[in-house]
PyMOL commands that place a pseudoatom at each C-alpha (Angstrom):
pseudoatom trace, name=CA, resn=MET, resi=1, chain=A, elem=C, hetatm=0, pos=[0.000, 0.000, 0.000]
pseudoatom trace, name=CA, resn=SER, resi=2, chain=A, elem=C, hetatm=0, pos=[1.367, 3.399, -1.020]
pseudoatom trace, name=CA, resn=ARG, resi=3, chain=A, elem=C, hetatm=0, pos=[1.547, 6.148, 1.578]
pseudoatom trace, name=CA, resn=LEU, resi=4, chain=A, elem=C, hetatm=0, pos=[2.047, 9.759, 0.541]
pseudoatom trace, name=CA, resn=PRO, resi=5, chain=A, elem=C, hetatm=0, pos=[4.832, 11.641, 2.330]
pseudoatom trace, name=CA, resn=ALA, resi=6, chain=A, elem=C, hetatm=0, pos=[2.374, 14.247, 3.595]
pseudoatom trace, name=CA, resn=ASP, resi=7, chain=A, elem=C, hetatm=0, pos=[4.772, 16.269, 5.751]
pseudoatom trace, name=CA, resn=ASP, resi=8, chain=A, elem=C, hetatm=0, pos=[7.793, 16.631, 3.465]
pseudoatom trace, name=CA, resn=PRO, resi=9, chain=A, elem=C, hetatm=0, pos=[7.279, 19.015, 0.531]
pseudoatom trace, name=CA, resn=LEU, resi=10, chain=A, elem=C, hetatm=0, pos=[10.278, 17.706, -1.406]
pseudoatom trace, name=CA, resn=GLU, resi=11, chain=A, elem=C, hetatm=0, pos=[9.068, 14.131, -1.053]
pseudoatom trace, name=CA, resn=LEU, resi=12, chain=A, elem=C, hetatm=0, pos=[5.706, 15.262, -2.425]
pseudoatom trace, name=CA, resn=VAL, resi=13, chain=A, elem=C, hetatm=0, pos=[7.431, 17.014, -5.341]
pseudoatom trace, name=CA, resn=HIS, resi=14, chain=A, elem=C, hetatm=0, pos=[9.363, 13.797, -5.965]
pseudoatom trace, name=CA, resn=ALA, resi=15, chain=A, elem=C, hetatm=0, pos=[6.146, 11.737, -5.861]
pseudoatom trace, name=CA, resn=VAL, resi=16, chain=A, elem=C, hetatm=0, pos=[4.445, 14.118, -8.312]
pseudoatom trace, name=CA, resn=MET, resi=17, chain=A, elem=C, hetatm=0, pos=[7.412, 13.985, -10.702]
pseudoatom trace, name=CA, resn=HIS, resi=18, chain=A, elem=C, hetatm=0, pos=[7.597, 10.192, -10.444]
pseudoatom trace, name=CA, resn=ALA, resi=19, chain=A, elem=C, hetatm=0, pos=[3.908, 9.902, -11.348]
pseudoatom trace, name=CA, resn=TYR, resi=20, chain=A, elem=C, hetatm=0, pos=[4.372, 12.412, -14.178]
pseudoatom trace, name=CA, resn=ARG, resi=21, chain=A, elem=C, hetatm=0, pos=[7.415, 10.664, -15.683]
pseudoatom trace, name=CA, resn=SER, resi=22, chain=A, elem=C, hetatm=0, pos=[5.811, 7.256, -15.387]
pseudoatom trace, name=CA, resn=ARG, resi=23, chain=A, elem=C, hetatm=0, pos=[2.785, 8.384, -17.370]
pseudoatom trace, name=CA, resn=GLN, resi=24, chain=A, elem=C, hetatm=0, pos=[4.825, 10.518, -19.768]
pseudoatom trace, name=CA, resn=TYR, resi=25, chain=A, elem=C, hetatm=0, pos=[7.141, 7.756, -20.897]
pseudoatom trace, name=CA, resn=ARG, resi=26, chain=A, elem=C, hetatm=0, pos=[4.549, 5.001, -20.888]
pseudoatom trace, name=CA, resn=VAL, resi=27, chain=A, elem=C, hetatm=0, pos=[3.236, 6.581, -24.098]
pseudoatom trace, name=CA, resn=LEU, resi=28, chain=A, elem=C, hetatm=0, pos=[6.599, 6.184, -25.805]
pseudoatom trace, name=CA, resn=ARG, resi=29, chain=A, elem=C, hetatm=0, pos=[7.533, 2.802, -24.350]
pseudoatom trace, name=CA, resn=ASP, resi=30, chain=A, elem=C, hetatm=0, pos=[4.231, 1.392, -25.556]
pseudoatom trace, name=CA, resn=GLY, resi=31, chain=A, elem=C, hetatm=0, pos=[4.485, 3.106, -28.960]
pseudoatom trace, name=CA, resn=ALA, resi=32, chain=A, elem=C, hetatm=0, pos=[6.683, 2.643, -32.004]
pseudoatom trace, name=CA, resn=HIS, resi=33, chain=A, elem=C, hetatm=0, pos=[9.764, 4.109, -30.259]
pseudoatom trace, name=CA, resn=ASP, resi=34, chain=A, elem=C, hetatm=0, pos=[11.096, 2.813, -26.950]
pseudoatom trace, name=CA, resn=ILE, resi=35, chain=A, elem=C, hetatm=0, pos=[12.423, 6.118, -25.576]
pseudoatom trace, name=CA, resn=THR, resi=36, chain=A, elem=C, hetatm=0, pos=[14.312, 6.431, -22.309]
pseudoatom trace, name=CA, resn=HIS, resi=37, chain=A, elem=C, hetatm=0, pos=[14.220, 9.457, -20.045]
pseudoatom trace, name=CA, resn=MET, resi=38, chain=A, elem=C, hetatm=0, pos=[17.677, 10.640, -21.168]
pseudoatom trace, name=CA, resn=GLU, resi=39, chain=A, elem=C, hetatm=0, pos=[16.803, 10.115, -24.835]
pseudoatom trace, name=CA, resn=SER, resi=40, chain=A, elem=C, hetatm=0, pos=[13.704, 12.258, -24.408]
pseudoatom trace, name=CA, resn=LYS, resi=41, chain=A, elem=C, hetatm=0, pos=[15.794, 14.953, -22.729]
pseudoatom trace, name=CA, resn=ALA, resi=42, chain=A, elem=C, hetatm=0, pos=[18.273, 14.889, -25.634]
pseudoatom trace, name=CA, resn=LEU, resi=43, chain=A, elem=C, hetatm=0, pos=[15.470, 15.099, -28.198]
pseudoatom trace, name=CA, resn=GLY, resi=44, chain=A, elem=C, hetatm=0, pos=[13.998, 18.042, -26.305]
pseudoatom trace, name=CA, resn=PHE, resi=45, chain=A, elem=C, hetatm=0, pos=[17.385, 19.766, -26.231]
pseudoatom trace, name=CA, resn=PHE, resi=46, chain=A, elem=C, hetatm=0, pos=[17.897, 19.428, -29.985]
pseudoatom trace, name=CA, resn=ALA, resi=47, chain=A, elem=C, hetatm=0, pos=[14.291, 20.482, -30.631]
pseudoatom trace, name=CA, resn=ARG, resi=48, chain=A, elem=C, hetatm=0, pos=[14.996, 23.714, -28.719]
pseudoatom trace, name=CA, resn=HIS, resi=49, chain=A, elem=C, hetatm=0, pos=[18.541, 24.069, -30.130]
pseudoatom trace, name=CA, resn=PRO, resi=50, chain=A, elem=C, hetatm=0, pos=[18.599, 22.711, -33.695]
pseudoatom trace, name=CA, resn=GLY, resi=51, chain=A, elem=C, hetatm=0, pos=[22.130, 22.604, -35.037]
pseudoatom trace, name=CA, resn=ALA, resi=52, chain=A, elem=C, hetatm=0, pos=[23.696, 22.308, -31.587]
pseudoatom trace, name=CA, resn=THR, resi=53, chain=A, elem=C, hetatm=0, pos=[26.615, 19.936, -31.108]
pseudoatom trace, name=CA, resn=GLN, resi=54, chain=A, elem=C, hetatm=0, pos=[27.175, 16.948, -28.886]
pseudoatom trace, name=CA, resn=THR, resi=55, chain=A, elem=C, hetatm=0, pos=[29.533, 19.159, -26.851]
pseudoatom trace, name=CA, resn=ASP, resi=56, chain=A, elem=C, hetatm=0, pos=[26.649, 21.597, -26.335]
pseudoatom trace, name=CA, resn=LEU, resi=57, chain=A, elem=C, hetatm=0, pos=[24.525, 18.732, -25.002]
pseudoatom trace, name=CA, resn=VAL, resi=58, chain=A, elem=C, hetatm=0, pos=[27.326, 17.673, -22.632]
pseudoatom trace, name=CA, resn=ALA, resi=59, chain=A, elem=C, hetatm=0, pos=[27.550, 21.231, -21.280]
pseudoatom trace, name=CA, resn=HIS, resi=60, chain=A, elem=C, hetatm=0, pos=[23.773, 21.501, -20.908]
pseudoatom trace, name=CA, resn=SER, resi=61, chain=A, elem=C, hetatm=0, pos=[23.137, 18.085, -19.362]
pseudoatom trace, name=CA, resn=GLY, resi=62, chain=A, elem=C, hetatm=0, pos=[26.189, 17.688, -17.168]
pseudoatom trace, name=CA, resn=ARG, resi=63, chain=A, elem=C, hetatm=0, pos=[26.557, 14.102, -18.424]
pseudoatom trace, name=CA, resn=ASP, resi=64, chain=A, elem=C, hetatm=0, pos=[29.967, 12.735, -19.350]
pseudoatom trace, name=CA, resn=LYS, resi=65, chain=A, elem=C, hetatm=0, pos=[31.181, 12.743, -22.963]
pseudoatom trace, name=CA, resn=GLY, resi=66, chain=A, elem=C, hetatm=0, pos=[31.112, 8.962, -23.329]
pseudoatom trace, name=CA, resn=GLN, resi=67, chain=A, elem=C, hetatm=0, pos=[27.537, 8.621, -22.104]
pseudoatom trace, name=CA, resn=THR, resi=68, chain=A, elem=C, hetatm=0, pos=[26.435, 11.484, -24.336]
pseudoatom trace, name=CA, resn=ALA, resi=69, chain=A, elem=C, hetatm=0, pos=[28.251, 10.021, -27.360]
pseudoatom trace, name=CA, resn=ARG, resi=70, chain=A, elem=C, hetatm=0, pos=[26.436, 6.688, -26.895]
pseudoatom trace, name=CA, resn=LEU, resi=71, chain=A, elem=C, hetatm=0, pos=[23.124, 8.492, -26.430]
pseudoatom trace, name=CA, resn=VAL, resi=72, chain=A, elem=C, hetatm=0, pos=[23.548, 10.560, -29.612]
pseudoatom trace, name=CA, resn=ALA, resi=73, chain=A, elem=C, hetatm=0, pos=[24.794, 7.551, -31.600]
pseudoatom trace, name=CA, resn=GLY, resi=74, chain=A, elem=C, hetatm=0, pos=[21.740, 5.547, -30.550]
pseudoatom trace, name=CA, resn=LEU, resi=75, chain=A, elem=C, hetatm=0, pos=[19.350, 8.334, -31.546]
pseudoatom trace, name=CA, resn=ARG, resi=76, chain=A, elem=C, hetatm=0, pos=[21.111, 8.688, -34.910]
pseudoatom trace, name=CA, resn=GLU, resi=77, chain=A, elem=C, hetatm=0, pos=[21.015, 4.920, -35.537]
pseudoatom trace, name=CA, resn=ARG, resi=78, chain=A, elem=C, hetatm=0, pos=[17.278, 4.918, -34.851]
pseudoatom trace, name=CA, resn=GLY, resi=79, chain=A, elem=C, hetatm=0, pos=[16.739, 7.782, -37.272]
pseudoatom trace, name=CA, resn=LEU, resi=80, chain=A, elem=C, hetatm=0, pos=[15.659, 10.332, -34.662]
pseudoatom trace, name=CA, resn=LEU, resi=81, chain=A, elem=C, hetatm=0, pos=[18.666, 12.654, -35.005]
pseudoatom trace, name=CA, resn=ALA, resi=82, chain=A, elem=C, hetatm=0, pos=[20.460, 13.829, -38.141]
pseudoatom trace, name=CA, resn=ALA, resi=83, chain=A, elem=C, hetatm=0, pos=[24.036, 15.100, -38.252]
pseudoatom trace, name=CA, resn=GLU, resi=84, chain=A, elem=C, hetatm=0, pos=[25.671, 17.595, -40.599]
pseudoatom trace, name=CA, resn=PRO, resi=85, chain=A, elem=C, hetatm=0, pos=[29.343, 18.592, -40.489]
pseudoatom trace, name=CA, resn=ASP, resi=86, chain=A, elem=C, hetatm=0, pos=[29.948, 22.064, -39.077]
pseudoatom trace, name=CA, resn=ALA, resi=87, chain=A, elem=C, hetatm=0, pos=[30.949, 24.456, -41.878]
pseudoatom trace, name=CA, resn=ALA, resi=88, chain=A, elem=C, hetatm=0, pos=[33.692, 26.028, -39.739]
pseudoatom trace, name=CA, resn=ASP, resi=89, chain=A, elem=C, hetatm=0, pos=[34.954, 22.820, -38.083]
pseudoatom trace, name=CA, resn=ARG, resi=90, chain=A, elem=C, hetatm=0, pos=[34.452, 19.661, -40.130]
pseudoatom trace, name=CA, resn=ARG, resi=91, chain=A, elem=C, hetatm=0, pos=[35.290, 17.514, -37.072]
pseudoatom trace, name=CA, resn=SER, resi=92, chain=A, elem=C, hetatm=0, pos=[32.208, 18.827, -35.277]
pseudoatom trace, name=CA, resn=LEU, resi=93, chain=A, elem=C, hetatm=0, pos=[28.695, 17.658, -36.142]
pseudoatom trace, name=CA, resn=ARG, resi=94, chain=A, elem=C, hetatm=0, pos=[25.604, 19.832, -35.986]
pseudoatom trace, name=CA, resn=LEU, resi=95, chain=A, elem=C, hetatm=0, pos=[22.643, 17.773, -34.762]
pseudoatom trace, name=CA, resn=SER, resi=96, chain=A, elem=C, hetatm=0, pos=[18.951, 18.231, -35.401]
pseudoatom trace, name=CA, resn=LEU, resi=97, chain=A, elem=C, hetatm=0, pos=[15.775, 16.198, -35.203]
pseudoatom trace, name=CA, resn=THR, resi=98, chain=A, elem=C, hetatm=0, pos=[14.690, 14.141, -38.187]
pseudoatom trace, name=CA, resn=ALA, resi=99, chain=A, elem=C, hetatm=0, pos=[11.025, 13.992, -39.174]
pseudoatom trace, name=CA, resn=ASP, resi=100, chain=A, elem=C, hetatm=0, pos=[10.689, 10.895, -36.960]
pseudoatom trace, name=CA, resn=GLY, resi=101, chain=A, elem=C, hetatm=0, pos=[12.472, 12.723, -34.132]
pseudoatom trace, name=CA, resn=GLU, resi=102, chain=A, elem=C, hetatm=0, pos=[10.109, 15.661, -34.503]
pseudoatom trace, name=CA, resn=ALA, resi=103, chain=A, elem=C, hetatm=0, pos=[7.121, 13.304, -34.380]
pseudoatom trace, name=CA, resn=VAL, resi=104, chain=A, elem=C, hetatm=0, pos=[8.391, 11.693, -31.166]
pseudoatom trace, name=CA, resn=GLN, resi=105, chain=A, elem=C, hetatm=0, pos=[9.090, 15.124, -29.664]
pseudoatom trace, name=CA, resn=ALA, resi=106, chain=A, elem=C, hetatm=0, pos=[5.594, 16.312, -30.628]
pseudoatom trace, name=CA, resn=LEU, resi=107, chain=A, elem=C, hetatm=0, pos=[4.107, 13.254, -28.919]
pseudoatom trace, name=CA, resn=LEU, resi=108, chain=A, elem=C, hetatm=0, pos=[6.116, 13.996, -25.773]
pseudoatom trace, name=CA, resn=ALA, resi=109, chain=A, elem=C, hetatm=0, pos=[5.016, 17.645, -25.788]
pseudoatom trace, name=CA, resn=ALA, resi=110, chain=A, elem=C, hetatm=0, pos=[1.349, 16.722, -26.271]
pseudoatom trace, name=CA, resn=GLN, resi=111, chain=A, elem=C, hetatm=0, pos=[1.538, 14.181, -23.452]
pseudoatom trace, name=CA, resn=ALA, resi=112, chain=A, elem=C, hetatm=0, pos=[3.244, 16.765, -21.206]
pseudoatom trace, name=CA, resn=ARG, resi=113, chain=A, elem=C, hetatm=0, pos=[0.432, 19.262, -21.822]
pseudoatom trace, name=CA, resn=LYS, resi=114, chain=A, elem=C, hetatm=0, pos=[-2.187, 16.580, -21.122]
pseudoatom trace, name=CA, resn=LEU, resi=115, chain=A, elem=C, hetatm=0, pos=[-0.514, 15.524, -17.872]
pseudoatom trace, name=CA, resn=SER, resi=116, chain=A, elem=C, hetatm=0, pos=[0.023, 19.107, -16.741]
pseudoatom trace, name=CA, resn=LYS, resi=117, chain=A, elem=C, hetatm=0, pos=[-3.664, 19.798, -17.251]
pseudoatom trace, name=CA, resn=ALA, resi=118, chain=A, elem=C, hetatm=0, pos=[-4.609, 16.606, -15.378]
pseudoatom trace, name=CA, resn=ALA, resi=119, chain=A, elem=C, hetatm=0, pos=[-2.235, 17.376, -12.488]
pseudoatom trace, name=CA, resn=VAL, resi=120, chain=A, elem=C, hetatm=0, pos=[-3.960, 20.667, -11.744]
pseudoatom trace, name=CA, resn=GLY, resi=121, chain=A, elem=C, hetatm=0, pos=[-7.462, 19.488, -12.595]
pseudoatom trace, name=CA, resn=GLY, resi=122, chain=A, elem=C, hetatm=0, pos=[-9.977, 21.181, -10.331]
pseudoatom trace, name=CA, resn=PHE, resi=123, chain=A, elem=C, hetatm=0, pos=[-7.514, 23.903, -9.278]
pseudoatom trace, name=CA, resn=SER, resi=124, chain=A, elem=C, hetatm=0, pos=[-8.649, 27.490, -9.629]
pseudoatom trace, name=CA, resn=LYS, resi=125, chain=A, elem=C, hetatm=0, pos=[-6.390, 29.945, -11.453]
pseudoatom trace, name=CA, resn=ASP, resi=126, chain=A, elem=C, hetatm=0, pos=[-5.385, 31.385, -8.073]
pseudoatom trace, name=CA, resn=GLU, resi=127, chain=A, elem=C, hetatm=0, pos=[-4.439, 27.912, -6.817]
pseudoatom trace, name=CA, resn=ARG, resi=128, chain=A, elem=C, hetatm=0, pos=[-2.386, 27.188, -9.962]
pseudoatom trace, name=CA, resn=ASP, resi=129, chain=A, elem=C, hetatm=0, pos=[-0.627, 30.542, -9.565]
pseudoatom trace, name=CA, resn=GLN, resi=130, chain=A, elem=C, hetatm=0, pos=[0.026, 29.832, -5.876]
pseudoatom trace, name=CA, resn=VAL, resi=131, chain=A, elem=C, hetatm=0, pos=[1.516, 26.385, -6.592]
pseudoatom trace, name=CA, resn=ALA, resi=132, chain=A, elem=C, hetatm=0, pos=[3.759, 27.872, -9.284]
pseudoatom trace, name=CA, resn=ALA, resi=133, chain=A, elem=C, hetatm=0, pos=[4.869, 30.714, -7.001]
pseudoatom trace, name=CA, resn=LEU, resi=134, chain=A, elem=C, hetatm=0, pos=[5.675, 28.356, -4.128]
pseudoatom trace, name=CA, resn=LEU, resi=135, chain=A, elem=C, hetatm=0, pos=[7.634, 26.010, -6.385]
pseudoatom trace, name=CA, resn=ARG, resi=136, chain=A, elem=C, hetatm=0, pos=[9.619, 28.952, -7.793]
pseudoatom trace, name=CA, resn=ARG, resi=137, chain=A, elem=C, hetatm=0, pos=[10.454, 29.986, -4.214]
pseudoatom trace, name=CA, resn=MET, resi=138, chain=A, elem=C, hetatm=0, pos=[11.563, 26.453, -3.371]
pseudoatom trace, name=CA, resn=LEU, resi=139, chain=A, elem=C, hetatm=0, pos=[13.807, 26.436, -6.435]
pseudoatom trace, name=CA, resn=ALA, resi=140, chain=A, elem=C, hetatm=0, pos=[15.266, 29.824, -5.517]
pseudoatom trace, name=CA, resn=ASN, resi=141, chain=A, elem=C, hetatm=0, pos=[15.873, 28.607, -1.959]
pseudoatom trace, name=CA, resn=LEU, resi=142, chain=A, elem=C, hetatm=0, pos=[17.748, 25.578, -3.253]
pseudoatom trace, name=CA, resn=ASP, resi=143, chain=A, elem=C, hetatm=0, pos=[19.733, 27.678, -5.731]
pseudoatom trace, name=CA, resn=GLY, resi=144, chain=A, elem=C, hetatm=0, pos=[20.803, 29.874, -2.816]
pseudoatom trace, name=CA, resn=ALA, resi=145, chain=A, elem=C, hetatm=0, pos=[21.694, 26.966, -0.510]
for i in range(1, 145): cmd.bond("trace and resi %d" % i, "trace and resi %d" % (i + 1))
show_as sticks, trace
zoom trace
């Protein structure tokens, strides 16, 4: 039997994010593409930064170069990422989503919107604003710690 951590706000945030991720990635695991959490993060990065490099992803994600290289190679092999040599540095590859990658990213974005709406179902606008404000304060507190 599951018991909610009612007294610890960070445990509640963790429980909410666990429920969100579970439902978010179920859509992709059960679909045509078996996408992991890190793969979805990489697709999202290249959707927001088309033409970025693997080095850019390393800097953004904080992951090591080897892990990122395997991640990018896997996405390229599956036809979700395309690579073009950089015009200024032929050793560097500029990465962007393929049509299949864009379709997967669109599915993730649609599912995220659906889950976000479900998570705050029944909340008034004031309640949604209050939750957002409190979470921003928590983030600022942690950034300052």
